[in-house]
C-alpha positions in Angstrom: 47.0 -58.4 40.6 44.3 -55.9 42.4 45.4 -52.3 41.7 44.2 -48.8 43.6 42.4 -46.8 41.3 44.4 -44.0 42.1 47.6 -46.0 41.0 46.0 -46.7 37.6 45.4 -43.6 36.9 48.9 -42.6 37.2 50.0 -46.0 35.1 47.7 -44.7 32.0 48.4 -41.0 32.1 52.1 -42.3 32.0 51.7 -45.3 29.0 49.5 -42.2 26.8 52.6 -40.1 27.2 54.9 -42.9 25.9 52.7 -43.8 23.1 55.1 -43.0 20.4 58.2 -44.8 22.3 55.5 -48.3 22.2 55.5 -47.6 18.5 58.8 -47.7 17.7 59.2 -50.2 19.8 56.6 -52.6 18.1 58.6 -52.3 14.8 61.7 -53.8 16.2 62.1 -56.9 14.6 63.2 -58.9 17.3 60.5 -58.1 19.7 57.6 -59.0 16.5 59.8 -62.4 15.7 59.1 -63.2 19.5 55.1 -61.9 20.1 54.8 -64.1 17.0 56.3 -67.4 17.8 54.7 -66.8 21.5 51.0 -67.4 22.2 51.2 -64.9 25.0 49.4 -61.3 24.0 51.4 -58.5 23.5 52.1 -56.9 26.3 52.0 -53.1 24.6 48.4 -51.7 23.9 46.9 -52.1 20.1 45.4 -49.1 18.1 41.9 -50.3 19.3 43.1 -50.1 23.4 44.3 -46.3 23.0 40.9 -44.5 22.5 39.2 -46.6 25.8 42.4 -45.7 27.7 41.9 -41.8 27.1 38.6 -42.0 27.9 39.3 -44.0 31.4 42.0 -41.4 31.9 38.9 -38.4 31.5 36.6 -40.3 33.6 39.1 -40.7 36.3 40.7 -37.3 36.4 37.7 -35.4 38.1 37.7 -38.5 40.8 41.0 -37.4 41.4 40.7 -33.9 41.3 38.3 -34.2 44.5 40.3 -36.3 46.3 43.3 -34.1 46.5 40.7 -31.0 46.9 38.8 -33.1 50.2 42.1 -34.0 51.5 44.3 -31.0 51.7 45.7 -30.0 54.8 46.8 -26.2 53.8 43.1 -24.8 53.5 39.6 -25.5 54.9 38.0 -28.2 53.0 34.8 -28.6 55.2 33.0 -25.5 53.2 34.0 -27.3 49.8 32.6 -30.4 50.4 29.0 -30.1 48.5 30.2 -28.2 45.5 33.0 -30.5 45.0 30.9 -33.6 45.1 28.3 -31.8 42.9 30.9 -31.2 40.1 32.4 -34.5 40.4 28.9 -36.0 40.1 27.9 -33.6 36.9 31.1 -34.7 35.5 30.7 -38.5 36.7 27.4 -38.5 34.6 27.8 -40.4 31.0 27.3 -39.1 27.6 26.0 -41.0 24.3 29.5 -40.6 22.7 30.8 -42.7 25.6 32.5 -46.1 25.2 30.3 -48.9 26.7 32.1 -49.7 29.0 33.0 -46.4 30.3 29.6 -45.5 30.0 28.5 -48.3 32.1 31.4 -47.3 34.5 30.5 -43.7 35.0 26.4 -44.8 34.9 27.3 -46.9 38.3 30.0 -43.9 39.6 27.3 -41.6 39.3 24.4 -43.6 40.8 26.6 -44.5 44.1 27.7 -41.1 44.1 24.4 -39.5 44.7 23.4 -42.6 46.8 25.9 -42.3 49.2 26.2 -38.8 49.2 22.5 -37.8 49.6 22.5 -35.6 46.6 18.9 -35.7 45.5 18.1 -32.6 46.8 14.9 -33.1 49.4 17.6 -35.1 51.4 20.8 -32.9 51.0 20.5 -30.9 54.1 20.2 -33.7 56.2 24.4 -33.1 56.9 23.3 -29.0 57.7 27.1 -28.6 59.3 28.4 -28.9 56.2 25.9 -26.9 54.4 26.4 -24.5 56.8 30.1 -24.4 56.3 29.1 -23.8 52.8 27.4 -20.8 53.7 29.8 -19.6 55.7 32.7 -19.5 53.0 32.5 -16.5 50.5 32.8 -18.2 47.8 30.0 -20.7 47.9 27.4 -18.9 50.0 25.2 -19.1 46.9 24.6 -22.8 46.8 24.0 -22.3 43.2 23.9 -26.2 42.9 20.7 -26.3 45.4 17.3 -25.5 43.6 15.8 -22.1 45.3 13.5 -23.6 47.5 16.3 -25.8 49.7 18.6 -22.6 49.3 16.1 -20.8 51.1 15.3 -23.2 53.8 19.6 -23.6 54.4 19.7 -19.3 54.4 16.8 -19.4 57.2 18.7 -22.1 59.5 21.6 -20.0 59.7 19.5 -17.0 60.2 17.4 -18.9 63.1 21.6 -20.4 64.7 22.7 -16.8 64.6 20.1 -15.0 66.6 20.0 -18.1 69.1 23.8 -18.5 69.4 24.8 -15.7 72.3 28.1 -13.9 71.0 30.0 -11.6 72.6 29.6 -8.1 71.7 32.3 -6.1 69.8 33.0 -3.7 72.8 33.3 -6.7 75.4 35.8 -8.5 73.3 38.1 -5.9 73.1 37.4 -5.2 76.8 38.5 -8.5 77.6 42.1 -7.9 75.2 42.5 -4.9 76.6 42.1 -6.2 79.9 46.0 -5.8 80.9 46.2 -2.6 79.8 47.1 0.0 82.2 44.3 2.5 82.7 44.3 5.4 81.0 44.4 8.8 82.2 40.7 11.0 83.2 39.9 13.4 80.1 39.1 16.9 81.2 35.8 17.9 80.6 35.0 20.8 77.8 32.5 23.4 78.5 30.5 21.7 76.4 30.4 18.7 78.5 30.4 21.1 81.1 26.8 22.5 80.7 25.5 20.8 77.9 25.8 17.4 80.5 24.4 14.4 78.1 22.9 16.4 75.3 26.6 16.7 74.3 28.3 12.8 73.5 31.5 12.7 71.5 31.6 8.7 71.7 31.7 6.6 68.5 28.4 5.9 67.2 27.8 2.5 67.5 25.8 0.7 64.7 24.1 -2.5 66.2 22.3 -4.9 63.7 20.5 -8.0 64.5 22.1 -11.2 63.7 18.8 -11.8 60.9 20.4 -8.7 59.4 23.7 -9.3 59.7 23.5 -12.4 57.7 21.8 -10.5 55.2 24.6 -8.2 54.6 26.8 -10.8 54.3 25.0 -12.6 51.6 24.6 -9.6 49.6 28.6 -9.3 49.4 29.9 -10.1 45.8 31.1 -13.7 45.6 35.8 -14.2 46.0 37.2 -15.9 43.6 38.0 -19.7 44.3 41.4 -19.6 43.3 44.1 -17.4 46.0 41.1 -16.6 48.4 41.8 -17.4 51.9 38.8 -17.5 53.7 40.1 -17.4 57.2 41.9 -14.4 56.4 38.6 -12.9 55.4 37.1 -13.4 58.2 40.1 -11.9 60.2 39.6 -9.0 58.2 35.7 -9.1 58.4 35.3 -10.1 62.4 34.1 -6.4 63.4 31.9 -6.0 60.4 30.3 -9.5 60.9 31.0 -10.6 64.4 27.9 -13.2 64.9 29.1 -14.7 60.8 32.7 -14.5 61.6 31.7 -16.7 64.9 29.7 -19.0 63.1 33.0 -19.3 60.5 35.4 -20.4 63.3 32.4 -23.1 64.6 31.9 -24.9 61.7 35.2 -24.6 58.9 37.0 -26.1 61.2 35.3 -29.3 60.7 37.4 -31.4 57.9 35.7 -32.6 55.0 37.1 -36.2 55.8 39.8 -38.4 57.9 42.3 -38.6 54.8 44.6 -36.8 57.2 44.4 -39.3 60.6 44.3 -42.4 58.1 47.5 -41.0 56.4 49.5 -40.7 59.9 47.9 -44.4 61.1 49.7 -45.8 57.6 52.6 -43.8 58.1 52.8 -45.4 61.9 52.1 -49.0 60.5 54.6 -49.0 57.6 57.5 -48.0 60.3 55.8 -50.2 62.6 56.4 -53.6 60.6 57.5 -56.9 61.2 60.7 -56.9 62.6 61.3 -53.6 64.3 57.9 -53.9 66.6 60.8 -53.6 69.7 61.1 -49.5 68.9 60.7 -47.3 72.0 57.4 -44.8 71.2 59.7 -41.8 71.3 61.8 -43.5 68.3 58.8 -44.2 66.6 57.4 -40.6 66.7 60.3 -39.7 65.5 60.7 -41.7 62.2 56.9 -41.4 61.9 57.3 -37.7 61.4 61.0 -38.6 58.8 58.4 -40.3 57.1 56.1 -37.6 56.9 58.3 -34.9 55.7 
């Protein structure tokens, strides 16, 4: 019977946690007599099997972690796609101390990972939207997994896109938000304003930066920690400081890394609408699918 690798990982982890109980069962005289009299192999792992089981679990744990990270729904996932893939690629590379079967598994997995996601650096920037999302994440903006040349090309591409975009100025956005507010009373001019006119200016001093200067300032900021950092909150708090970059962040960080969430919805709906209950009306099907999700 074929078993999904996620289910196999859970089964093996559970078996490792129950190893000491297996040892106790194997010392049971009745069971030993049954196994000896039977032509079938013992259903329990032997002492020679446990090291291989542990090595296989160690190889599958990073894959499971990457799957959970990329399929998350409570955080931005587009910006972590390539950092996760490179971390997984690094963890999946075989070593000389691996068992032959584990070595072959890691070798095949790493090769397919590099081939499917084009992790060989010259072709990496084909999917520029996901890479731009990574740069717009203050945790991974240094894209340390890239070589200097493609990293500089990526930064230049971001500056070029920021310069080409037509972003509303901060003053325009503020006036739009406050458009429904009642007009304020006209302030009485002071003696300096009456006599000196345009030479006397009491308004706020605006610091107008080009898109390229803004991107450079953002890239020079210190990196934020991976754990516990809400990058959406970061861009909300720094929207006025980096208006161009925050607009690009809203555009690129909304891209989901995978289609896992939508596939789960269809999977749940298919489970509910199985043979024998296909006469459900759409409203009831929707309610049942919602109940299955919670």
